[in-house]
Structure formats: structure tokens, C-alpha cells
NUKOLZA-282714 format. One line per 2 residues: number of its first residue (from 1); their letters; for each residue x, y, z of C-alpha. Coordinates in steps of 0.02 Angstrom, whole numbers, plus 50000, padded with zeros to 5 digits. Layout:
NUM	A	X,Y,Z  ...
//
This chain:
1	MT	52501,50073,41637  52547,50164,41792
3	HE	52445,50136,41964  52408,50315,41957
5	QV	52336,50303,41778  52225,50146,41819
7	TA	52163,50240,41973  52118,50399,41884
9	IE	52034,50299,41746  51923,50204,41878
11	WC	51883,50375,41951  51830,50443,41775
13	IY	51719,50295,41748  51641,50313,41905
15	KK	51608,50497,41900  51577,50488,41703
17	IP	51708,50623,41670  51761,50622,41481
19	FF	51933,50548,41453  52046,50460,41334
21	VF	52195,50338,41339  52301,50326,41186
23	RD	52459,50238,41117  52527,50207,40949
25	TY	52679,50192,40852  52698,50378,40848
27	HK	52662,50407,41031  52743,50254,41117
29	KI	52707,50323,41290  52531,50294,41359
31	LF	52444,50467,41351  52297,50502,41460
33	SA	52189,50652,41490  52024,50683,41576
35	AP	51927,50834,41517  51773,50905,41608
37	SA	51767,51043,41489  51718,50909,41352
39	LD	51544,50917,41434  51517,51090,41362
41	EN	51419,51089,41208  51502,51255,41159
43	MP	51676,51204,41190  51789,51259,41039
45	EP	51897,51141,40946  52051,51129,41039
47	SR	52224,51145,40964  52285,50987,41045
49	GF	52175,50837,41099  52092,50674,41059
51	FI	51944,50660,40925  51807,50536,40891
53	NS	51721,50515,40732  51560,50402,40701
55	FA	51545,50287,40549  51504,50391,40398
57	TP	51494,50577,40467  51595,50715,40422
59	HG	51737,50786,40534  51626,50937,40582
61	QN	51532,50809,40686  51693,50757,40781
63	IW	51688,50744,40966  51839,50814,41057
65	IP	51919,50775,41212  52066,50894,41244
67	FE	52232,50878,41347  52164,50953,41514
69	LS	52190,50845,41679  52327,50720,41699
71	AK	52305,50568,41810  52385,50660,41954
73	DV	52264,50807,41920  52118,50694,41924
75	LD	52165,50609,42090  52210,50777,42176
77	RR	52046,50846,42127  51932,50688,42124
79	KS	51814,50756,42276  51777,50915,42170
81	LC	51768,50855,42000  51595,50850,41911
83	GY	51548,50726,41778  51393,50676,41671
85	TG	51244,50648,41769  51123,50588,41629
87	AD	51093,50408,41568  51222,50324,41461
89	IE	51216,50263,41282  51189,50073,41307
91	PW	51292,49949,41188  51179,49855,41064
93	KE	51153,49692,41168  51106,49566,41038
95	ST	51232,49456,40949  51216,49440,40760
97	GH	51140,49273,40713  51224,49151,40596
99	DT	51074,49109,40493  51013,49284,40461
101	YI	51195,49332,40418  51220,49189,40299
103	NK	51050,49216,40211  51074,49398,40187
105	VS	51260,49395,40139  51228,49254,40013
107	AL	51098,49369,39927  51231,49503,39925
109	ID	51363,49401,39851  51244,49348,39713
111	RL	51215,49529,39663  51402,49559,39675
113	KT	51444,49426,39558  51380,49541,39420
115	TP	51474,49693,39470  51656,49631,39499
117	DE	51727,49801,39547  51612,49820,39696
119	KT	51630,49784,39874  51524,49802,40035
121	VI	51586,49784,40218  51465,49682,40327
123	SC	51496,49690,40516  51431,49580,40661
125	TE	51418,49604,40842  51443,49486,40986
127	SI	51372,49534,41160  51476,49476,41309
129	YS	51414,49480,41490  51576,49488,41597
131	PQ	51523,49534,41773  51698,49485,41847
133	WP	51789,49597,41731  51762,49787,41747
135	LD	51805,49917,41618  51958,49982,41702
137	SA	52030,49811,41721  51996,49776,41532
139	ID	52089,49941,41483  52232,49901,41597
141	WM	52252,49730,41527  52236,49786,41348
143	FS	52374,49919,41362  52490,49796,41440
145	TN	52520,49725,41260  52493,49773,41087
147	VE	52635,49906,41079  52656,49893,40889
149	IC	52465,49947,40851  52358,50086,40905
151	TF	52271,50055,41068  52139,50166,41141
153	AF	52002,50189,41259  51878,50338,41294
155	YH	51717,50399,41369  51614,50542,41310
157	PK	51419,50554,41348  51388,50565,41163
159	TG	51466,50396,41126  51480,50301,41290
161	FW	51628,50202,41341  51739,50121,41205
163	LG	51900,50031,41198  52010,49938,41056
165	AT	52164,49901,40983  52166,49943,40788
167	PE	52298,49902,40664  52228,50018,40530
169	LL	52307,50192,40506  52191,50296,40416
171	LH	52290,50449,40389  52462,50514,40476
173	HD	52514,50699,40444  52686,50752,40501
175	TK	52654,50938,40508  52831,50990,40505
177	KD	52877,50893,40353  52699,50904,40280
179	KY	52707,50713,40252  52555,50598,40245
181	IS	52550,50411,40271  52395,50307,40249
183	YS	52365,50126,40258  52264,50005,40134
185	LA	52229,49862,40254  52111,49740,40173
187	GT	52112,49555,40144  52129,49433,40284
189	QT	52203,49254,40303  52262,49145,40443
191	ND	52444,49138,40478  52449,48958,40407
193	DT	52410,49026,40228  52565,49074,40129
195	EW	52489,49159,39973  52344,49280,39956
197	SN	52196,49221,39860  52113,49296,39719
199	KN	51968,49361,39821  52089,49441,39950
201	SR	52193,49518,39819  52040,49590,39725
203	EH	51964,49659,39890  52132,49745,39935
205	NI	52158,49825,39773  51991,49904,39780
207	VT	52046,49980,39939  52215,50032,39881
209	RY	52152,50112,39717  52026,50221,39821
211	IC	52160,50290,39947  52278,50325,39791
213	DV	52130,50420,39707  52108,50531,39862
215	FD	52293,50563,39862  52278,50619,39682
217	RF	52126,50727,39715  52232,50821,39846
219	EI	52380,50832,39736  52483,50731,39852
221	PY	52630,50643,39763  52655,50471,39837
223	IT	52742,50306,39837  52676,50131,39890
225	DI	52754,49990,39981  52668,49820,40005
227	DD	52688,49712,40160  52590,49598,40277
229	AP	52512,49661,40451  52504,49517,40588
231	YG	52355,49531,40707  52327,49387,40829
233	GF	52304,49216,40732  52281,49305,40558
235	HH	52365,49439,40444  52308,49570,40326
237	KL	52372,49617,40164  52444,49798,40179
239	TR	52490,49927,40067  52573,50082,40141
241	IA	52544,50249,40041  52648,50397,40088
243	GI	52674,50571,40008  52727,50744,40040
245	GG	52640,50908,40006  52477,50931,39909
247	SG	52328,51038,39942  52192,51024,40079
249	SF	52188,51002,40261  52214,50852,40356
251	FE	52024,50846,40407  51974,50885,40231
253	IL	52074,50723,40162  52001,50627,40309
255	DA	51823,50670,40249  51874,50606,40078
257	LS	51953,50442,40141  51827,50394,40277
259	PT	51742,50279,40274  51872,50193,40153
261	PA	51816,50031,40060  51907,49931,40194
263	LC	51757,49976,40316  51620,50029,40201
265	GF	51636,49965,40025  51641,50036,39849
267	PK	51556,50132,39769  51527,50213,39935
269	EQ	51340,50255,39912  51283,50080,39857
271	AL	51391,50007,39995  51300,50106,40133
273	KD	51131,50063,40058  51190,49879,40074
275	IA	51243,49904,40259  51080,49990,40310
277	EI	50982,49841,40228  51083,49702,40301
279	EE	51150,49762,40474  51030,49756,40607
281	HP	51142,49848,40736  51197,50025,40744
283	RR	51376,50043,40703  51406,50199,40809
285	CY	51594,50221,40826  51631,50061,40742
287	GG	51691,50099,40563  51729,50284,40604
289	YV	51903,50341,40669  51984,50404,40825
291	GL	52141,50501,40835  52258,50630,40917
293	RD	52321,50796,40873  52474,50868,40952
295	ND	52605,50999,40918  52693,50902,40776
297	TE	52572,50772,40718  52386,50734,40659
299	TA	52351,50555,40663  52186,50454,40643
301	YV	52152,50263,40652  51998,50172,40591
303	TI	51899,50113,40739  51897,49928,40718
305	RC	51944,49783,40836  51833,49876,40962
307	AQ	51698,49864,41092  51568,49970,41172
309	NL	51548,49943,41366  51423,49987,41497
311	GS	51432,49901,41661  51452,49722,41635
313	YY	51413,49718,41458  51543,49729,41317
315	TV	51484,49733,41128  51626,49678,41014
317	YG	51619,49720,40831  51697,49627,40683
319	GG	51664,49613,40503  51737,49585,40330
321	GI	51731,49636,40149  51604,49547,40034
323	IG	51630,49540,39843  51567,49435,39709
325	LS	51711,49298,39748  51655,49285,39933
327	DA	51592,49137,40020  51456,49175,40153
329	EE	51515,49038,40284  51702,49088,40264
331	EW	51647,49274,40291  51562,49224,40444
333	DE	51712,49125,40505  51819,49276,40474
335	AM	51709,49396,40566  51694,49281,40710
337	MK	51884,49260,40717  51907,49442,40729
339	ID	51780,49460,40869  51859,49314,40966
341	TV	52037,49399,40943  51965,49565,41015
343	AE	51887,49473,41165  52060,49390,41200
345	IM	52147,49557,41201  52027,49629,41315
347	NL	52026,49461,41413  51842,49450,41411
//
């Protein structure tokens, strides 16, 4: 990041001005915008900008931060800019307890043994107190690496401060070619494992089938391509699903996709019920999506590998898919591995 961008971010954090920082494989340049107009409840949906979706909410409730002020604009106008003056949303400050997780997930696994086609994603939180590492430094550090995945940070008074580095593309739309791409990213193994287990393959197939069904529903002819997606000390099983044409708008397709079985489960209604009964923390932005709409593309990524910040506190989220073949202790280890990797990326 440039010194000008870092200084502008620092000022936006101090003044509580809505802003976003974004970079992905489609936009390799770091994009920044601050938008005081996003504080207006009656702001119309912009033609270009950054959007934020909370877990399991329709796109009509998305929060938008338009392209408005560059880093230079922020610094030139810093004395006159006005931000949010109310209280911020505090992060959940309780870490998920091991014993509570094991007991609840073990009971869930027992139920799922009788329903082999079902899956539920259970997430965990870890609250980290890091007074020596301010948010602007964490953002700068995070954007210094991870070029091949989507890296983001944002603030809006309805969400608070969030940052993350997600490998999971939910939907990309090339508006000129009318081409759609989505990732089925489910199943996790360490880099030492060479073959996918039956558990991971079954979990992955549930997600892939769900996304393909959505493409079918919107009459998008598609092809698939299977690969691995490395992330830190582990890797995911990845199926790319790409198609051209079809019916429905970008956000209508997003509503059908999100939350996918990779972040919620399947069937969706039962998985949402399981999540509400088992998780003690609010997911908020975790498991929703963030994205960017510009002149030629519309792109959304699942909000995973992320943290919410306020002052010296960071609440880091991580989780995993539970099916009848799962082992509760192994699922706990996987969730903690993901959380630890996020903390390393942010240098917490």
C-alpha cells in the first residue's frame, strides 16, 4: 500500500468515515475509497462501489460504500470531513470454549449420521487483545501479501470495522461477456495430506451440487474444473463452475447462492436452525459476502478468514462443515487452524 493510502485509512478510522480497501485477482491494484455519503440512510444504490452483506440476509439489505473520495481527496479535505458520531458495534469478546463446542458438535454429528446428505457449518470465534497493533497497521500488513486471493477491509457504522483475506469466490460476472464464475470451496486438509478423505469429498460434493443446481435454475449452461486451493498451512478442495448467459440478475443469483452449504449447510433451513441452536456468537458479516461493482464486472466473495475490530480487540472467525462422518475433535482442530492462520495474516 502507498503511504498516502495508509495515512488516509488512519484518518478514516479516526474520524469514523465509511471506507473500503479491496484487491482480488480481477482487480490486482489496491482500490480505496472513502464515502461520507454512505452515512445517508437515503443514499441510492450506486452504479459503482463496494457492497457488504451480512450472513443469511437478502441483497436488498446490502450496505454500499460508493467510489467517492480517493486517498488524496481524504488527506486534502481531512479537516473538513465529518464522520459517524455514534457508538460503534463492538466485536463479540468471548472465545468459543473447547468443551462446549465438542459437546454440541458431537450431538450434531450423531443426528447427521442418520441423514448422510445433510451438512451444517459451525463457526468459532477467538477474541484477541492486541494493544500494540492498531487497525491501520493490520490492514497495511495484510495487503502486503496475499496477492492471489481477495483481501479487503471496510468500515460502516452498521457493521463496524472488518478486515479479511478470503479465497472463496461466490460469484463473478463479466458484464460484457455475460460470463459467470463461482467456486465450490469445501473440504480442508493439511498440506501434508495427498489424498482427499471420504468425509472431505462428500462435504465438497454437497456444495458443488448446490451451486450447479442454482446455475441450472437460472438457465446458465456451465462447465466445471476441479483443483486444489492452498491457503497457509492447509488447502481446500476446489471446483470452478463457469457459464455464459442465462436469466436473472447478478444479485438475484447471489440471493439463491448465499449462504452456500460451504458457510451454512444443506438443507439450508435445517442448517440455519442448527447454527442458531449451537453457536453462541452472532455471525454478523462472517459468512455473508463482500464485493465490488465497477464498469465491467460484478464480483462477490464469501466473507471468511476475517475479523472484526474495535480499538485493541480483534474477534477472529473460523469454522468447518459438519457431516455424519465428522469427528468433533478434528473439526475443532480445523477451526482453530483457520483462526490461527487469519491471526498470522494480520500479524496479531
